[in-house]
N, C-alpha and C positions, 0 to 999 in steps of 0.2 A: 088232706089231700088225697084224690082220689085215685089210684093207682089202676093202670091196665096193662097189657103185654100187645106191642105191637110189633110187627114183622118188616126185619130190615134186610138188606144184603152187605155182609159184611167181611171183610178180608179175613179168612182162617187162617190160623197157625197149622194146620192140619195136613204132615207128613203125606207123599204121596204112597208110602206104604200103607199108611190107614184107611187111603180115602179108594174108591172105584175108580174107574174108568171115565164117568161120566162127572164125577167132581174135577179130575184131572182135565177134561176138555173145558171145562167151564170156567179155568185161569184161578183154581181155588178158592171160587166163590160159595158163601155158602148161605141158604135162607138162616138164620139165627133170630130166635125170640129173645126179645128186651122187653125188662119193666122198666116203665117209665110213669112220671107224673104226669098224669092227663094236662095240658093247655097250664103248665106250670108259669111257662114266660106270658102267656095271652092274659091269664087271669088271675092267677097269684102274686107276680110281681109287682102289677099296676097296684094292690093293697098295698105294699109295704108301707109302712112310715117312714118321715127320710133315716132314724136310727137303723131301723131292719134293712133296709136297702143299701146304706151304707155300711153294715155288717156284713150282708151278702156280697158285697160287688167293692168295698173300699174307696167308692168315691161317691160325691153326691149326685141327687139326682139330675140337678142343672149342669154339671160337669159332664155326666152321663150323657143327658140330651144333646150337650153342643159338639163332643164326640162322635155320634148318632149322626147328626146335621152333616158334620166335615166329612164322615165316613162315605155318607150316602152322596154326597158331590166330590167323590174324589175318581179318577180314574180307575183305582185298585179296584175300588167296588164296580164301576160301571163296566168295566171290562169283561167283568167276571161274567160267562155263559150260565143264563139261568140265574141272575144273580138276581130277581126280584122274587125268586121261591125263599130266602130266607131274609126278612126285614132288616136293614143296618142295626138296628137297636139290639137286634137278635145275636146279630154278629157279635155288637160288642158285648152284650151279656155273656155269653157263652166263652168271649177271649177275658174277660175281667174272673170270670168263676173258676175256669182254667190255671190261669196266672195269679189268681190269691187265694187256693186254698192250698196248704201244703202237700197236703197229700194227695193232692189230684192226679188223674191221669185220663186220657182219651176216652178210656171205658165209665169215667163216672158221672161224667157228663150224660146219664140217663136222663134228668130231668129236662132237657132242652127236644128230647125225642127226634134226635140227629143221627144219621150213622157214624160211624167214628171216620170213612172219610169225608162227609162233610164237614165233620169237627177238625179234623187235621187243616182243611183247607180256608176254614173259616180263622183258623189261632195262624196260618202262615199271613193272609191279607191284612188282618186288623196288625199284625206284628209289622209289617212291610207299611202299614198308614202309619203307623207310631212312631217307628223307626227315620221316616222321611219327614215328622215333623220339625218346624224349623226351630233352632236352638232358644228362643225366647219363650217357646209353648213346655219342651221337656229342657229341665235346667237339672244340672248335675251337682252335687253338691261339694262345695273347695274342702281343701283340707282340713279347717278350722270346724266347718260345718259337719264332718264326718267323725271329728275328734268329739265336738261335743253330743252328737247322736249317740256315739258310742259309749260315752261317760254317762247317759242320759238312761240308756239302758242297762247299762251296768249298775246303775244304785238301784232303777228299779228292780233287778234282779234281787238284789241284794236285802233290799227291804221284805222281800217275797220269803225269805228262807229265814 
């Protein structure tokens, strides 16, 4: 994968004692260099096999496309100012990457070449879409299913030790 440095505006944690007056006047926004994977989503992700895709995003490609289409048609996406700057599928990929990687934080999503502010908004909007889906699409397990799942992973863990 080709790496490159891009410049983006990020909200800084710099305190006013560490910054100069011009930085304070700009509302603590600083220009920051980020290392990103060039065209990861646009060129690398489409080459993933079904298994690789599911490993990275935790859902299959068909479900991903279905959710992307739902997001594209949703008012949540259409009401976004400049919504066409980041595609619905890239929105979903960013959300899934963030949600499915245990140690992931906003700063770890460098592969998508987006500012932290954009990532924050993407996660918020996709969360809104998913939380507003009907109960026939998002199904919570009943008590028996919770117990079965817990027992399954307890057995699996025991077999590893």
